[in-house]
C-alpha angles and dihedrals in degrees: 000000000000115000122196116229114232125216105246099172111139096018092112091052090049093050090048092051091051097048099039096079091050091049093048091047091052091047093052091046089052091051093049095048091043089053090049094050093043091053091046090051091052090053090048091052092046095049093047094048092045093049091047090051091050092050090061092059120087103248092208099054105015137063103246094171093060091047091052095045092048093051093046092049091048091057095041090053090063089070106018094181090071095064117006125165091315093072121121117199120191124186122180138162115232136184132019134268125318090028101034108148142175120238119205127188133177122190123182140167112250118229111199118230098221100005092215099125124036110256127177112283096216132061119197136173131177138176140174122215127181116239115251088217108069111178135123119263 
């Protein structure tokens, strides 16, 4: 059997040219989603730490909302891109003794890093922590 040899010069370059846009698109999508999840994780950490800090303050005599907001802002300032001036922080006390709790929420507008792939435009995190001080007002 006599096989004819084909001229394959340039086939590698052609395959590379066809797969490069797909590879770059996947890489940019990975960067955008990684940026989204990293910022969301920072907000989760901030809201949990702030609510925990507020739960240690006596809600009858102390200012738990200021304690929570200060702690949240301290953590957010570590990575200011996660929650810049567009950040909304809400802190409320809910429930009655013996289940009086503090509810903390952070909502922010998400700014994509590369803006190649559509990611959600809003980040939000919320938590509820029971006050350590449980006594009637």
